[in-house]
C-alpha positions in Angstrom: -6.3 -10.5 -41.6 -7.1 -7.2 -39.9 -5.8 -6.7 -36.4 -8.6 -5.8 -33.9 -7.9 -3.4 -31.2 -10.0 -2.5 -28.2 -10.6 1.1 -27.7 -9.5 2.5 -24.4 -11.4 5.1 -22.4 -10.1 8.7 -22.9 -8.8 8.9 -19.4 -6.9 5.6 -19.6 -3.8 5.7 -17.4 -1.0 3.7 -19.1 0.8 3.3 -15.7 -2.1 2.1 -13.6 -3.7 0.3 -16.6 -6.8 -1.8 -15.7 -6.2 -1.2 -11.9 -7.6 2.3 -12.5 -10.7 1.2 -14.2 -12.6 -0.2 -11.2 -12.0 -0.8 -7.5 -10.5 -4.0 -6.2 -11.7 -4.1 -2.6 -11.0 -7.8 -2.1 -7.4 -7.4 -3.3 -7.0 -4.3 -1.0 -8.3 -6.3 2.0 -6.0 -9.2 1.2 -3.0 -6.8 1.0 -4.0 -5.1 4.3 -4.5 -8.4 6.1 -1.0 -9.6 5.0 0.9 -6.4 5.6 2.7 -7.7 8.7 3.9 -10.9 7.1 5.0 -8.9 4.0 7.0 -6.6 6.2 8.6 -9.4 8.1 9.6 -11.1 4.8 10.9 -7.8 3.4 13.1 -7.4 6.5 14.4 -10.9 6.3 15.3 -10.6 2.6 16.9 -7.1 3.0 19.0 -8.4 5.9 20.0 -11.5 3.9 20.9 -9.7 0.7 22.1 -6.3 2.0 24.8 -7.0 4.6 25.0 -3.3 5.9 21.3 -3.7 6.8 22.3 -6.0 9.7 23.6 -2.9 11.5 20.4 -0.9 11.5 17.0 -1.2 13.2 13.8 -2.6 12.0 12.2 0.8 11.1 15.3 1.7 9.1 15.1 -1.5 7.1 11.4 -1.0 6.4 12.0 2.6 5.3 8.8 3.7 3.6 7.4 0.3 2.7 4.5 0.4 5.2 3.4 3.7 3.6 3.7 2.2 0.2 1.7 -0.8 1.0 -1.0 1.3 2.6 -1.1 3.6 -0.4 -1.4 0.6 -2.7 -4.2 -0.9 -0.7 -6.0 2.5 -0.7 -5.6 2.9 -4.4 -6.9 -0.7 -5.1 -9.9 -0.1 -2.9 -10.8 3.2 -4.5 -10.6 2.3 -8.1 -9.0 5.7 -8.7 -5.3 5.6 -7.8 -4.6 9.3 -8.3 -7.5 10.2 -6.0 -6.0 8.1 -3.1 -2.6 9.7 -3.3 -2.3 12.4 -0.9 
């Protein structure tokens, strides 16, 4: 039996995959609306599993996660992740 393969667009991004094919504004909005709880959970987990983190402030524990989440939401909303990096 022959194996069927779907052709991919010429500009298919193997890293972003289907996320680069169209925008996902609802997913972006959901991520944006849950950023604070995600950051609180991140801080809790880091402090629980990385004992030296108990000696540093909230901003140091978060590091660049707020920027990463914002960039991810922007990329999801745009449908063109490379365009939103910047």
